[in-house]
Structures are given as structure tokens and as C-alpha cells.
C-alpha positions as CSV (number, residue, x, y, z in Angstrom):
1,X,73.9,116.9,90.5
2,X,72.2,114.1,92.4
3,X,73.9,112.8,95.5
4,X,72.8,111.1,98.7
5,X,74.3,111.3,102.2
6,X,75.0,108.2,104.3
7,X,72.3,106.8,106.5
8,X,73.9,105.6,109.7
9,X,70.6,104.0,110.9
10,X,70.6,101.7,107.9
11,X,74.1,100.6,106.9
12,X,76.8,97.9,107.7
13,X,77.2,99.4,111.2
14,X,73.6,98.4,112.0
15,X,74.0,95.0,110.3
16,X,77.0,94.2,112.4
17,X,75.3,95.4,115.6
18,X,72.5,92.9,114.8
19,X,75.2,90.2,114.6
20,X,76.8,91.5,117.8
21,X,73.5,91.5,119.7
22,X,72.7,88.0,118.5
23,X,76.0,86.7,120.0
24,X,75.3,88.3,123.4
25,X,77.1,91.6,123.0
26,X,75.8,95.1,123.8
27,X,75.0,97.0,120.6
28,X,76.8,100.3,120.1
29,X,74.3,101.4,117.5
30,X,70.8,100.6,116.3
31,X,70.3,97.1,114.9
32,X,68.3,96.1,111.7
33,X,64.9,94.7,112.7
34,X,64.7,92.4,109.6
35,X,68.1,91.0,110.3
36,X,67.3,90.5,114.0
37,X,64.2,88.6,112.9
38,X,66.3,86.2,110.8
39,X,69.0,85.8,113.4
40,X,66.3,84.8,116.0
41,X,65.7,81.6,114.0
42,X,68.9,80.4,115.7
43,X,70.9,79.0,112.8
44,X,73.9,77.0,114.0
45,X,76.2,79.2,111.8
46,X,76.2,82.8,110.7
47,X,78.2,83.9,107.7
48,X,78.8,87.6,106.9
49,X,79.9,87.7,103.3
50,X,81.3,91.0,102.0
51,X,81.5,91.2,98.2
52,X,83.6,94.3,97.6
53,X,82.0,96.8,95.2
54,X,78.7,95.0,94.6
55,X,76.5,98.0,94.7
56,X,72.7,98.0,94.4
57,X,72.8,99.5,90.9
58,X,75.2,96.8,89.7
59,X,73.0,94.1,91.2
60,X,69.8,95.5,89.6
61,X,71.2,96.4,86.2
62,X,73.8,93.7,85.5
63,X,72.2,90.5,86.9
64,X,69.0,88.8,85.6
65,X,65.9,89.4,87.8
66,X,65.7,85.7,88.6
67,X,69.4,85.4,89.6
68,X,70.2,84.0,93.1
69,X,71.5,87.3,94.4
70,X,68.6,89.3,93.2
71,X,65.9,86.9,94.3
72,X,67.3,86.8,97.8
73,X,67.7,90.6,98.1
74,X,66.1,91.8,101.3
75,X,66.6,95.5,101.6
76,X,68.9,98.4,100.4
77,X,71.5,99.7,102.8
78,X,73.6,102.8,102.7
79,X,77.4,102.7,102.5
80,X,79.3,104.5,105.1
81,X,81.3,107.5,103.9
82,X,83.6,107.7,102.1
83,X,82.1,104.9,100.0
84,X,85.4,103.1,100.1
85,X,86.9,99.8,101.4
86,X,89.0,101.1,104.3
87,X,86.3,102.9,106.3
88,X,83.7,100.3,105.4
89,X,85.6,97.2,106.3
90,X,86.7,98.6,109.6
91,X,83.0,99.4,110.3
92,X,82.1,95.8,109.4
93,X,84.8,94.7,111.9
94,X,83.8,96.9,114.7
95,X,80.2,97.9,114.3
96,X,81.4,101.5,114.6
97,X,81.1,104.5,112.2
98,X,84.2,106.0,110.5
99,X,84.2,109.0,112.8
100,X,84.3,106.6,115.8
101,X,87.1,104.2,114.7
102,X,89.1,106.8,112.8
103,X,90.0,104.7,109.7
104,X,88.1,107.1,107.6
105,X,90.2,106.9,104.4
106,X,93.0,105.1,102.5
107,X,95.6,107.9,102.8
108,X,95.8,109.5,106.3
109,X,98.2,112.0,107.8
110,X,99.8,110.8,111.0
111,X,101.1,113.7,113.1
112,X,103.3,111.4,115.2
113,X,105.4,110.8,112.0
114,X,104.6,114.0,110.1
115,X,103.8,111.8,107.1
116,X,100.8,110.8,105.0
117,X,100.6,107.0,105.1
118,X,98.9,104.3,103.0
119,X,97.1,102.6,105.8
120,X,97.2,99.2,104.0
121,X,100.8,99.0,102.9
122,X,102.3,101.1,105.7
123,X,104.2,103.2,103.1
124,X,104.7,106.9,102.8
125,X,102.0,107.9,100.4
126,X,104.3,110.2,98.4
127,X,107.7,108.5,98.4
128,X,106.2,104.9,98.6
129,X,109.0,104.1,101.1
130,X,108.3,102.0,104.2
131,X,107.8,104.1,107.3
132,X,110.0,103.3,110.3
133,X,107.2,102.2,112.6
134,X,105.4,98.9,111.6
135,X,101.6,99.0,111.3
136,X,101.3,102.7,112.2
137,X,97.6,102.8,111.6
138,X,96.9,99.9,113.9
139,X,99.1,101.5,116.6
140,X,97.5,104.9,116.4
141,X,94.0,103.7,115.7
142,X,93.6,100.4,117.5
143,X,90.2,98.7,117.6
144,X,88.5,95.7,119.0
145,X,86.6,93.7,116.5
146,X,83.3,91.9,116.9
147,X,84.7,88.4,116.3
148,X,87.1,88.8,119.2
149,X,84.3,90.0,121.5
150,X,81.9,87.3,120.4
151,X,84.7,84.7,121.1
152,X,85.2,86.1,124.6
153,X,81.5,86.1,125.3
154,X,80.8,82.6,123.9
155,X,83.5,80.4,125.2
156,X,81.8,77.0,124.9
157,X,80.9,75.3,121.6
158,X,81.7,78.4,119.5
159,X,84.4,79.4,117.1
160,X,84.8,82.6,115.1
161,X,86.8,82.9,111.8
162,X,87.7,85.5,109.3
163,X,88.4,84.5,105.7
164,X,90.2,86.9,103.3
165,X,92.6,86.7,100.4
166,X,96.3,87.1,101.3
167,X,96.6,90.4,99.6
168,X,93.6,91.9,101.4
169,X,95.4,92.4,104.7
170,X,92.0,92.3,106.3
171,X,93.1,91.4,109.9
172,X,89.8,90.5,111.5
173,X,89.2,87.9,114.2
174,X,91.2,85.6,116.3
175,X,91.2,82.7,113.8
176,X,92.2,84.0,110.4
177,X,92.2,81.9,107.2
178,X,93.6,83.2,103.9
179,X,92.7,81.9,100.5
180,X,93.8,82.3,96.9
181,X,90.6,81.9,94.9
182,X,86.9,82.4,95.5
183,X,86.3,78.7,95.1
184,X,88.9,78.0,97.8
185,X,87.1,80.5,100.1
186,X,83.8,78.7,99.5
187,X,85.4,75.3,100.3
188,X,86.7,76.7,103.6
189,X,83.2,78.0,104.5
190,X,81.5,74.8,103.6
191,X,84.0,72.8,105.7
192,X,83.9,75.1,108.8
193,X,80.1,75.2,108.8
194,X,80.0,71.4,108.8
195,X,81.9,71.1,112.0
196,X,80.0,70.6,115.3
197,X,80.6,73.9,117.0
198,X,78.5,77.1,116.3
199,X,80.4,79.3,113.9
200,X,80.5,83.0,113.2
201,X,82.4,83.6,110.0
202,X,83.3,86.9,108.3
203,X,84.4,86.4,104.7
204,X,85.8,89.2,102.5
205,X,86.2,88.9,98.7
206,X,87.7,91.6,96.5
207,X,85.4,90.9,93.6
208,X,83.6,92.4,91.7
209,X,85.5,95.6,92.8
210,X,88.9,94.5,91.5
211,X,87.5,93.7,88.1
212,X,85.4,96.9,87.8
213,X,88.4,99.1,88.5
214,X,89.9,97.7,85.3
215,X,86.9,96.8,83.1
216,X,84.5,99.4,84.1
217,X,80.9,98.8,85.4
218,X,79.1,98.1,82.1
219,X,81.4,95.9,80.0
220,X,80.4,92.5,78.6
221,X,83.4,91.0,80.4
222,X,82.0,92.4,83.7
223,X,78.6,90.8,83.1
224,X,80.3,87.4,82.8
225,X,82.2,87.9,86.0
226,X,79.0,88.9,87.8
227,X,77.1,85.8,86.5
228,X,80.0,83.5,87.6
229,X,80.1,85.2,91.0
230,X,76.3,84.8,91.4
231,X,76.6,81.1,90.5
232,X,79.4,80.5,93.0
233,X,77.5,82.2,95.8
234,X,74.4,80.2,95.1
235,X,76.3,76.9,95.2
236,X,78.0,78.0,98.5
237,X,74.7,78.9,100.2
238,X,73.0,75.7,99.1
239,X,75.9,73.6,100.3
240,X,75.8,74.9,103.9
241,X,72.8,73.6,105.9
242,X,71.6,75.4,109.1
243,X,73.6,78.4,108.1
244,X,72.4,82.0,107.7
245,X,74.2,84.0,105.1
246,X,74.2,87.8,105.4
247,X,75.6,89.1,102.1
248,X,76.4,92.7,101.5
249,X,79.0,95.1,100.1
250,X,81.2,98.0,101.3
251,X,80.2,100.3,98.5
252,X,79.1,100.4,94.9
253,X,81.0,101.8,91.8
254,X,80.4,104.3,89.2
255,X,82.0,105.0,85.8
256,X,84.9,107.5,85.9
257,X,85.1,109.8,82.8
258,X,87.3,112.6,84.0
259,X,90.2,113.3,86.3
260,X,91.4,116.8,87.4
261,X,95.0,117.1,88.7
262,X,95.4,119.3,91.8
263,X,98.7,120.5,90.4
264,X,96.8,122.3,87.6
265,X,95.5,124.8,90.1
266,X,98.5,126.5,91.7
267,X,96.5,129.3,93.2
268,X,94.4,126.7,95.1
269,X,97.6,124.9,96.2
270,X,98.9,128.1,97.5
271,X,96.1,128.1,100.1
272,X,97.2,124.8,101.6
273,X,99.7,123.9,104.2
274,X,100.3,120.5,102.7
275,X,99.0,118.3,99.8
276,X,95.6,116.8,100.2
277,X,95.1,113.3,101.6
278,X,92.0,111.1,101.9
279,X,91.1,109.7,98.5
280,X,90.4,110.8,94.9
281,X,86.7,111.2,95.5
282,X,86.9,112.6,99.0
283,X,89.9,114.8,99.1
284,X,90.9,116.2,102.5
285,X,92.4,119.7,102.6
286,X,94.3,121.6,105.3
287,X,94.2,125.3,104.7
288,X,96.5,128.1,105.8
289,X,95.1,130.3,108.5
290,X,93.5,133.3,106.8
291,X,93.2,131.6,103.4
292,X,89.8,130.0,104.1
293,X,87.6,132.3,102.0
294,X,90.0,132.2,99.1
295,X,90.1,128.4,99.2
296,X,86.3,128.1,99.3
297,X,86.0,130.4,96.3
298,X,88.6,128.6,94.2
299,X,87.4,125.2,95.2
300,X,83.9,126.0,94.1
301,X,85.1,127.7,90.9
302,X,87.4,124.8,89.9
303,X,85.4,121.8,91.2
304,X,81.9,123.1,92.0
305,X,80.4,121.5,88.9
306,X,81.5,118.0,89.9
307,X,82.0,118.1,93.7
308,X,80.4,119.4,96.8
309,X,82.5,121.2,99.4
310,X,82.1,120.5,103.1
311,X,83.8,122.5,105.7
312,X,84.8,120.4,108.8
313,X,81.9,122.0,110.7
314,X,79.4,121.2,108.0
315,X,80.7,117.6,107.7
316,X,80.4,117.0,111.4
317,X,77.0,118.7,111.6
318,X,75.6,116.5,108.8
319,X,77.2,113.3,110.2
320,X,79.0,112.8,107.0
321,X,81.5,110.4,108.6
322,X,79.1,108.9,111.1
323,X,77.3,109.4,114.4
324,X,78.7,108.6,117.8
325,X,81.7,110.0,119.8
326,X,84.5,111.1,117.4
327,X,87.8,109.2,117.8
328,X,90.3,111.6,119.6
329,X,92.6,111.4,116.5
330,X,89.9,112.7,114.2
331,X,90.7,116.2,115.4
332,X,93.7,116.1,113.2
333,X,93.0,113.2,110.8
334,X,90.2,115.3,109.3
335,X,91.3,118.6,107.7
336,X,89.5,121.9,107.3
337,X,87.5,120.9,104.2
338,X,86.6,117.9,102.1
339,X,85.6,117.9,98.4
340,X,83.2,115.0,97.8
341,X,82.5,113.7,94.3
342,X,78.9,113.9,93.1
343,X,79.7,113.1,89.4
344,X,81.9,111.1,87.1
345,X,85.1,113.1,88.0
346,X,88.1,112.5,90.3
347,X,90.6,114.8,92.0
348,X,94.1,113.4,91.6
349,X,97.6,114.3,92.7
350,X,100.3,113.0,90.4
351,X,102.6,112.9,93.4
352,X,100.1,110.9,95.6
353,X,98.2,108.8,93.1
354,X,100.3,108.7,89.9
355,X,99.2,109.9,86.5
356,X,95.5,109.3,85.7
357,X,94.8,106.2,83.7
358,X,92.7,106.3,80.6
359,X,89.0,106.5,81.3
360,X,86.5,105.1,81.6
361,X,86.9,102.7,84.5
362,X,85.1,101.9,87.7
363,X,85.6,104.0,90.8
364,X,84.2,104.7,94.2
365,X,84.5,107.0,97.2
366,X,81.9,109.6,96.2
367,X,78.3,110.4,97.1
368,X,76.6,109.3,93.9
369,X,73.7,106.8,94.3
370,X,75.7,104.1,92.4
371,X,78.5,104.3,95.0
372,X,76.3,104.9,98.1
373,X,73.6,102.2,97.8
374,X,74.4,98.6,98.6
375,X,72.2,95.5,98.9
376,X,71.5,93.3,101.8
377,X,71.0,89.7,100.6
378,X,69.9,87.0,103.0
379,X,69.8,83.3,102.5
380,X,69.0,80.5,105.0
381,X,67.6,77.1,104.5
382,X,65.1,77.6,107.3
383,X,63.4,80.1,105.1
384,X,64.6,79.9,101.6
385,X,62.7,82.9,100.4
386,X,63.1,85.7,102.9
387,X,59.9,87.7,103.0
């Protein structure tokens, strides 16, 4: 089984620290030298465009070699881990690794409530009911984002904006604009960059991820969507003079061919103090005291052909969730073990995730190269072909 671990010297954390440094902030992690070089050309505007799910493999295999996105590809980046939207977008927002900001997965157990919460919808992950405290994740795991800090640092002739679809709930920045379609998002960016002040814009779009979750990563319908997306991004970049575009993704996707339901393994469940949280390709387990060896044996027996097992100690030693000082809440947010997908298989819980859909379809959250490798694409009219 081929898998790769995250590289926290070459990921979105480092990309955003380059942006932070450019706008006068003190970096919290290493920057990317090639990005620093382009930022030093002092464009009036900087746009960070996150295309959800656009992995390096998808870029190379599904778009023509002379497409805009491929011809302006600069270097490959690593995804943070898990290779999923929640940890990655918060890393984009903060320039911190998942272990530092604490938003390490989609479903997290909050001890203050004694509940596992969907951090986006603020619902109980099992009952789907609203929890009594609004925005639990933001209250327990608050963070300061780079757009806010850049705004405080650059008070004159500067504005920062975030653009996201209304359903994304991607609260980022002091001036937030929501849009309904990608074309509408592009119109906002073109308008904002044409105004006199310097602009820093973070724009999030849920494609191609949304489509690949339904159509898979290799369907003809997906090829058309990717070509259309490439064309729209090309038109956007060409219509914004004196603007540097830094285009990347939160993760890639792979094709899912199998799902294994945790309820099919009652002897393994008997080792747990509660049902796993995390996500389907990075399941987080809390194990009864004294049952550790039994759990390890059963986990490797039932899932060892498709997953790799990390103890908490091994995960921390290998910087699976990042470098830097762990967030204080990580001491309980992270369980005793995580099972990380290195194949075309998911772990599901019918209580938590519902019944598995028919396969294949696109998925992410594991350690496969397709999920963990993302592109960095750069365009600026001061240097149309970045060398």
C-alpha cells in the first residue's frame, strides 16, 4: 500500500505564511521561497483562490497539458492531514497546522457538552439535533485569521475580503461576501480588484469537490466540469490587471470502491468507550483502559489491509497532524488511536454517517497520493509564465 505523510514545510500553512509575511505579519511557520519571490513583485492585489478537491493527480490526468491551470502550475504542495476541508480551510485561514488550531476533523467530541458535533452545522453528529450552545466549535476552538491581522496591520489604502458560497459557512475575514455561482464569484473578484485600494482576497469554491463526490473522479461528466472550471479561472485571471493569483486546493480525491461498517465488528466495538469520531478515512478511537492490545490486534486484523493504524504517540511523533505547539484541547479531541485510509476503502458508522452509498464515488481524508498532493498554480500579468 502506497501512502505519503503530510509535509508541513511545503503545504498551505507555508503558502499562507508567505502571504502573512508579505502584508507585514510575523510568520508562524516557514514560508515558500517561490511564492515569496512572486509576492515581492508588489502586485496591487493578491487573490488566494481555493478550489476544493483539485488534487495534483486530477490536474495532471483530467486536464489537457496546455490548459491554463496546468501551464501555470508552479509546484506541488502537500495537503495537511486529514486531507479534508475542515482542517485545511482553517489552516488556510490561520497559517497554523491542524494540531495548533484544533479543527482537525469534521466530527469532533466536545467534552463540555459530552457530545460529538458536526463542526459545520453545529448538530449532534448522531441525533442530527441542534446542540444547545450556538457555534460550539468557534467557542471552544477560537482562532484569529490572517485577513483580520492583515487588516489591523495595514490600516491605510487596504481592504481584505473573503468570498465563499452561502452554504460553505467559511467565516473568514472582516469583510465577507457570499455568492451563488462561480461566475458571480468571479465578477466580485474582478470588481474588487479594480477599486483603488490594495486588496487581499481569499476566495473559496466548493468545486470540483462537490461534483466528484457524486460523479467520481474519472467520469466524462467530470471532465467537462473541469474544463469549464479551467476556462472560468483563465477568464478571471486575465480580467484582473496588477493582481497576483495564488491558486491551490485543500486536498485531492480518490475513487472509493469499498466501505466497512464499524457495527460489523462487535468485538472491536467492545474495546471502545464510545463510537469513533473524526471522518470516514481518519477514524478516531477512544479505547477502554486495558483493552489497548486487543484493539490493536483486531484493528490490524479487520482493517490492516486497507488502513494504517497510528497510536496517539506515533501520530504525534510523526507530526501527522502538524508541527508546532498543540492546541490545549487536542489532549481530548484526539483519541488513543486513528485508522488512516491508504486504499480505496472507508470506515463508516451507520449511526454517524448513514448507510454507505453505492460505489464508486470520489472521497478524501486518507493518505493516498491522490488525496495528499495538491497543486500550487500562480498567475500574474507582471510575469505571465511563472518560471
